[in-house]
C-alpha positions in Angstrom: 79.2 1.4 145.8 76.0 2.3 147.7 73.9 0.9 144.9 75.9 -2.3 144.7 75.6 -2.7 148.5 71.8 -2.2 148.3 71.5 -4.8 145.5 73.6 -7.2 147.6 71.3 -6.8 150.6 68.2 -7.3 148.5 69.6 -10.5 147.1 70.6 -11.8 150.5 67.0 -11.0 151.7 65.2 -12.6 148.8 62.9 -15.6 149.0 65.2 -17.4 146.7 68.0 -17.0 149.3 65.7 -18.4 151.9 65.0 -21.4 149.7 68.8 -21.9 149.2 69.4 -21.7 153.0 66.7 -24.3 153.6 68.1 -26.5 150.8 71.6 -26.3 152.1 70.5 -27.1 155.6 68.2 -30.0 154.5 70.8 -31.6 152.2 73.5 -31.5 155.0 71.1 -33.1 157.5 70.0 -35.7 154.9 73.6 -36.6 154.2 74.1 -37.4 157.9 70.8 -39.2 158.1 71.8 -41.5 155.2 75.3 -42.3 156.3 75.5 -42.2 160.1 75.3 -45.4 162.1 72.2 -46.1 164.2 72.2 -44.8 167.8 73.6 -41.3 167.4 74.4 -39.2 170.5 71.4 -37.2 171.7 69.6 -40.5 172.6 68.6 -41.7 169.2 68.5 -45.3 170.4 66.1 -44.2 173.2 63.8 -42.5 170.7 63.8 -45.6 168.5 63.0 -47.8 171.4 60.2 -45.4 172.5 58.7 -45.6 169.0 58.9 -49.4 169.0 57.0 -49.4 172.3 54.2 -47.2 170.8 54.2 -49.5 167.7 52.8 -52.3 169.9 49.7 -50.2 170.8 47.0 -48.6 168.7 46.4 -45.7 171.0 48.9 -43.4 172.8 47.6 -44.6 176.2 48.1 -48.1 177.5 48.5 -50.0 180.7 51.5 -49.4 182.9 51.9 -53.1 183.0 52.9 -53.2 179.3 56.7 -53.7 178.6 58.4 -50.3 178.6 61.1 -50.6 181.3 64.1 -49.7 179.1 62.7 -46.4 178.0 61.0 -45.3 181.3 57.3 -44.8 182.0 56.3 -44.3 178.3 52.7 -45.2 179.1 52.4 -41.9 181.1 55.0 -39.9 179.4 54.2 -36.2 179.0 56.3 -36.1 175.8 54.9 -38.8 173.5 53.3 -37.3 170.4 56.4 -37.6 168.1 57.0 -41.2 169.2 53.3 -42.1 168.7 53.0 -40.5 165.3 56.3 -42.0 164.0 55.2 -45.4 165.3 52.8 -45.7 162.3 55.4 -45.6 159.5 57.6 -47.8 161.7 54.9 -50.5 162.1 53.9 -50.3 158.4 57.5 -50.7 157.3 58.1 -53.5 159.8 55.0 -55.4 158.6 56.3 -54.9 155.0 59.6 -56.6 155.9 61.8 -53.5 155.6 65.3 -53.9 157.0 66.0 -52.1 160.3 68.4 -49.5 159.0 66.0 -48.7 156.1 63.3 -48.0 158.6 65.6 -45.8 160.6 66.5 -43.9 157.4 62.9 -43.2 156.7 62.2 -42.0 160.2 65.3 -39.8 160.0 64.3 -38.2 156.7 60.9 -37.5 158.1 62.6 -35.8 161.1 64.9 -33.8 158.7 61.7 -32.5 156.9 60.3 -31.5 160.3 63.5 -29.5 161.1 63.6 -27.8 157.7 60.0 -26.8 158.3 60.9 -25.5 161.7 63.6 -23.2 160.2 61.2 -22.0 157.6 58.6 -21.1 160.3 61.3 -19.3 162.3 62.1 -17.2 159.3 58.5 -16.5 158.6 57.8 -15.6 162.2 60.5 -12.9 162.4 59.5 -11.6 159.0 55.9 -11.3 160.2 57.3 -9.3 163.1 58.7 -6.7 160.7 62.2 -7.8 160.5 63.7 -7.4 157.0 64.3 -10.4 154.7 68.0 -9.8 154.9 68.1 -10.0 158.7 65.7 -13.0 158.7 67.8 -14.9 156.3 71.1 -14.1 158.0 69.5 -15.3 161.3 68.6 -18.5 159.6 72.1 -18.8 158.2 73.5 -18.4 161.8 71.1 -21.2 163.0 71.9 -23.6 160.1 75.7 -23.0 160.4 75.8 -24.3 164.0 77.2 -27.8 163.7 74.7 -29.1 166.2 71.7 -28.1 164.0 71.9 -30.5 161.1 73.3 -33.2 163.4 70.2 -33.0 165.5 67.9 -32.7 162.5 69.4 -35.9 161.0 68.6 -38.2 163.9 65.4 -39.7 165.3 64.8 -37.2 168.1 61.6 -35.4 169.2 63.5 -32.0 169.4 62.9 -31.4 165.7 59.2 -31.9 165.9 59.0 -29.7 169.0 61.0 -27.0 167.2 58.6 -27.2 164.2 55.5 -26.8 166.4 56.9 -24.1 168.6 58.1 -22.1 165.5 54.8 -22.5 163.8 53.0 -21.4 166.9 55.3 -18.4 167.2 54.5 -17.5 163.6 50.8 -17.5 164.2 51.1 -15.6 167.5 53.2 -12.9 165.9 50.6 -12.4 163.2 47.9 -12.1 165.9 50.0 -9.7 168.0 51.1 -7.5 165.1 47.7 -7.3 163.4 44.1 -8.2 164.1 43.2 -11.3 165.9 41.2 -14.0 164.1 39.4 -17.1 165.3 41.6 -19.3 163.0 44.7 -17.7 164.4 43.7 -18.0 168.0 42.6 -21.6 167.8 45.5 -22.5 165.6 48.0 -21.1 168.1 46.4 -23.1 170.9 46.4 -26.3 168.8 50.1 -25.8 167.8 51.1 -25.0 171.4 49.4 -28.0 172.9 50.9 -30.3 170.2 54.4 -28.8 171.0 54.0 -29.5 174.7 52.7 -33.1 174.1 55.8 -33.6 171.8 58.2 -32.3 174.4 57.1 -31.1 177.8 60.1 -28.6 178.0 58.2 -26.5 175.4 55.6 -25.5 178.0 57.3 -22.2 179.1 57.6 -20.9 175.5 54.0 -21.9 174.7 52.5 -20.4 177.8 54.2 -17.0 177.2 53.2 -17.0 173.5 49.6 -17.9 174.2 49.5 -15.2 176.8 50.2 -12.7 174.0 47.2 -14.1 172.1 45.0 -13.3 175.1 46.6 -9.9 175.4 45.9 -9.3 171.7 42.2 -10.0 172.2 42.1 -7.7 175.3 43.8 -5.0 173.2 41.2 -5.3 170.4 38.4 -5.1 173.1 36.3 -7.5 171.2 36.3 -11.1 169.9 37.1 -11.5 166.2 34.3 -12.0 163.8 33.7 -15.4 162.2 34.9 -16.1 158.7 32.4 -14.7 156.1 33.0 -17.3 153.4 32.4 -21.0 153.4 36.0 -22.0 152.8 37.0 -20.0 155.9 34.4 -21.6 158.0 35.4 -25.1 156.9 39.0 -24.3 157.7 38.1 -22.9 161.1 35.9 -26.0 161.8 38.7 -28.4 160.9 41.3 -26.5 163.1 38.8 -26.4 165.9 38.3 -30.2 165.8 42.1 -30.7 165.8 42.3 -28.3 168.8 39.6 -30.2 170.7 41.4 -33.5 170.2 44.6 -32.0 171.4 42.8 -30.5 174.4 41.4 -33.9 175.2 44.8 -35.5 174.9 46.3 -32.8 177.1 43.7 -33.4 179.8 44.2 -37.1 179.6 47.9 -36.8 180.0 48.7 -33.8 182.1 45.6 -33.6 184.3 45.5 -37.3 184.6 49.1 -37.4 185.7 48.5 -34.6 188.3 45.5 -36.4 189.7 47.2 -39.8 189.9 50.9 -39.0 190.5 50.9 -35.4 191.7 52.9 -34.1 188.7 52.2 -33.4 185.0 55.5 -35.2 184.2 55.9 -37.9 186.9 59.1 -39.7 187.8 59.5 -43.2 186.3 59.5 -44.8 189.7 56.1 -43.2 190.6 54.5 -44.8 187.6 56.3 -48.1 187.4 58.6 -48.9 190.4 62.3 -48.6 191.1 63.0 -52.2 190.1 61.4 -51.7 186.6 63.0 -48.3 186.2 66.6 -49.6 186.9 66.9 -50.7 183.2 66.2 -47.1 182.1 69.7 -45.7 181.8 69.0 -42.0 182.4 66.8 -42.7 185.5 69.4 -45.1 187.0 72.2 -42.7 186.3 70.4 -39.8 188.0 69.4 -42.0 191.0 73.0 -43.2 191.6 74.4 -39.7 191.2 71.8 -38.2 193.6 72.5 -40.9 196.2 76.3 -40.4 196.0 76.3 -36.6 196.3 75.2 -34.3 199.0 73.2 -31.3 197.6 75.1 -28.1 197.2 73.7 -25.0 199.0 71.4 -22.7 197.1 73.4 -19.4 197.0 74.5 -16.7 194.7 78.1 -18.0 194.8 77.1 -21.5 193.7 74.9 -20.1 191.0 77.7 -17.9 189.7 80.1 -20.8 189.8 77.7 -23.0 187.8 77.0 -20.2 185.3 80.6 -19.4 184.4 82.5 -22.6 185.2 79.9 -25.1 183.7 76.9 -23.7 181.9 78.3 -21.2 179.5 81.5 -23.2 178.5 79.6 -26.4 178.0 76.9 -24.8 175.9 79.5 -23.3 173.6 81.2 -26.7 173.1 77.9 -28.5 172.7 76.7 -26.1 170.0 79.6 -27.8 168.0 78.5 -31.3 169.0 78.7 -33.8 166.2 80.3 -36.8 167.8 79.7 -40.3 169.0 80.5 -41.6 172.5 81.9 -38.3 173.5 84.9 -38.4 171.1 86.3 -35.0 170.5 84.7 -33.4 167.4 86.7 -31.8 164.7 85.1 -28.6 163.4 86.0 -25.6 161.3 88.5 -23.2 163.0 86.4 -20.3 161.9 83.2 -21.7 163.3 84.9 -22.7 166.6 86.0 -19.1 167.1 82.8 -17.6 165.7 80.3 -19.4 167.9 81.3 -18.0 171.3 82.0 -14.6 169.8 78.7 -14.5 168.1 76.7 -15.7 171.1 78.2 -13.1 173.4 77.8 -10.3 170.8 74.2 -11.2 170.0 73.2 -11.2 173.6 74.9 -8.0 174.3 73.5 -6.2 171.2 70.0 -7.5 171.8 70.1 -6.3 175.4 71.2 -2.8 174.2 68.9 -2.3 171.2 65.6 -3.7 172.7 64.8 -0.8 175.1 65.6 1.8 172.3 63.6 0.0 169.5 59.9 0.3 170.3 59.0 -0.5 166.8 60.2 -4.0 167.3 57.2 -4.5 169.6 56.0 -7.3 167.2 59.0 -9.4 168.1 58.1 -9.3 171.8 56.2 -12.7 171.9 59.2 -14.5 170.3 61.9 -12.7 172.4 60.2 -12.8 175.7 59.2 -16.4 175.4 62.8 -17.2 174.5 64.1 -15.3 177.5 61.7 -17.0 179.9 62.6 -20.4 178.4 66.3 -19.8 178.8 65.9 -18.6 182.4 63.9 -21.8 183.2 66.5 -23.9 181.4 69.3 -22.4 183.4 67.3 -22.9 186.7 66.6 -26.6 185.8 70.2 -27.3 184.8 71.4 -25.5 188.0 69.1 -27.6 190.1 70.4 -30.8 188.6 74.0 -29.7 189.1 73.3 -29.0 192.8 71.7 -32.4 193.2 74.0 -34.6 191.2 77.3 -32.8 191.4 77.6 -32.9 187.6 76.0 -30.8 184.7 74.3 -33.9 183.3 71.6 -32.0 181.3 73.6 -29.1 179.9 73.3 -29.3 176.1 73.8 -26.7 173.4 70.9 -28.0 171.4 68.5 -26.8 174.1 69.4 -23.2 173.0 68.0 -23.7 169.5 64.4 -22.4 170.1 65.9 -19.0 171.0 68.6 -18.7 168.3 66.6 -17.1 165.5 64.4 -14.7 167.5 67.3 -13.2 169.6 69.7 -13.2 166.7 67.1 -11.4 164.5 66.5 -8.8 167.3 70.2 -8.1 167.7 70.9 -7.9 163.9 67.8 -5.8 163.2 68.7 -3.3 165.9 72.4 -3.1 164.8 71.4 -2.8 161.1 68.9 -0.1 161.9 71.7 2.0 163.5 74.3 1.3 160.9 72.0 2.4 158.0 72.1 5.9 159.4 75.9 6.0 158.9 77.4 7.3 155.6 78.8 3.9 154.6 76.2 1.9 156.5 74.8 0.0 153.5 78.3 -1.0 152.3 79.3 -2.2 155.8 76.0 -4.2 156.1 76.6 -5.8 152.7 80.2 -6.7 153.6 79.0 -8.2 156.9 76.3 -10.2 155.2 78.8 -11.6 152.6 81.2 -12.4 155.5 78.5 -14.3 157.4 77.6 -16.4 154.3 81.3 -17.2 153.7 81.8 -18.3 157.4 78.6 -20.3 157.2 80.1 -22.5 154.5 82.5 -23.7 157.1 79.7 -24.8 159.4 76.6 -27.0 159.3 77.1 -30.6 158.1 80.7 -29.9 157.2 81.6 -30.4 160.9 80.2 -34.0 160.8 81.9 -34.8 157.5 85.4 -33.8 158.7 84.9 -35.3 162.2 83.5 -38.6 161.2 85.7 -41.7 161.8 85.0 -45.0 159.9 83.1 -46.3 162.9 80.6 -43.5 162.7 79.2 -44.7 159.4 76.6 -47.4 159.1 78.0 -50.4 157.3 76.2 -51.1 154.1 74.6 -47.6 154.1 73.2 -46.3 150.8 76.0 -43.7 150.4 78.8 -45.7 151.9 80.9 -45.5 148.7 80.7 -41.7 148.6 81.9 -40.9 152.1 85.6 -40.6 151.4 85.0 -38.5 148.3 82.8 -36.1 150.1 85.4 -35.8 152.9 88.1 -34.9 150.4 86.0 -32.2 148.9 85.0 -30.7 152.2 88.6 -30.9 153.5 89.7 -28.6 150.6 87.5 -25.8 151.9 87.3 -26.3 155.6 90.3 -25.6 157.9 89.7 -27.9 160.9 90.5 -27.8 164.6 89.8 -30.3 167.4 87.4 -29.1 170.1 88.0 -30.6 173.5 85.4 -33.2 174.5 83.4 -32.6 177.7 
């Protein structure tokens, strides 16, 4: 039995299993991308409009007088890199006469590829930190099985690009922290971090913490790394350095320029344009009206506790299952609906217990600490909005995704390390791994398939004739339950 358990664990931790997880995740997201109607929840319409604005300009900076009202102050946005880069395939396809939904499908599939790349980098990062392949793959399964993950990956949204860049930066940083620093690694981490922040400004806390670990690694080594000895290494370093310099220049232009002109790296729409022009930007107008109609709640421990337990935690648990349009209640697997809150609480509790007693997990510190800082700032930001608007308008489960794999890997690695010392530890770990894989089959894109109503599908989509057949197949294996809408 022990030998069979060890064989099972090796199989679960193999590179082939990693590839299968990525394939399962990518195919599920691609199915949604090819079938779902345009304008998915999570602001796909806003992202498409932002890309269209950038498609009217050759450079990412342009006059504030240019039309942009419906999407906010895009000309000075601190989160524009994804929109700018995708504006090129958008304008090429438009010039070629491609239909609108065909263009959206291409942009969606590019975003799916980014998100699959993000998950691959997450796995590589925790592996580089010394986590076993089995734990790394199971952490990836936990991520991919969240209904929100393939749903987010399938739509035009800058979160996927930000996740890719943050995960790649984390992979590079862990390699620097766990081993010897290199010029290529240091400059590469800076380039990836700056690109992540230019893609979505909310990545800044994660990036700052991770880059701090690069600096600490240099201090620890007490010397700067040597330059590459061979020509190929020097060429690669030069290319990465050029990219980094370009990103530094873009960051100075956007963040420093915004601070000098508007007093903030990410200025309010009205500060850049004016209130009249910003009224057509739905999010800005919603927040303005909510703020004017509600007197700020006091800053106190009681209000913070109320928000944490009454709003933040419950809404995050529901929104991790979010695969719906216009806030219709989703239908998800009964197992997944129960497993998500249990797993989140268990992972946090186990991670908190094992970290102080697991000094050999030091290599995970950049990923875990940056995740903790990010979650703390996310909570504080959401709490501030709730105090100001009287509603938790920005609480979304998808914002937890940057922290899922690192913290899950920490908890699972610590728990597995303890269980292996038990007499039947390997057998218990193998059974747990198989159970996780079985539960995961109930999650992922299956939630969208069983939730989707006829109006959710794009009329005339390329897979329109297959939707009913796929639903019938999934319905055989997935026991469904309705999750209350928030």
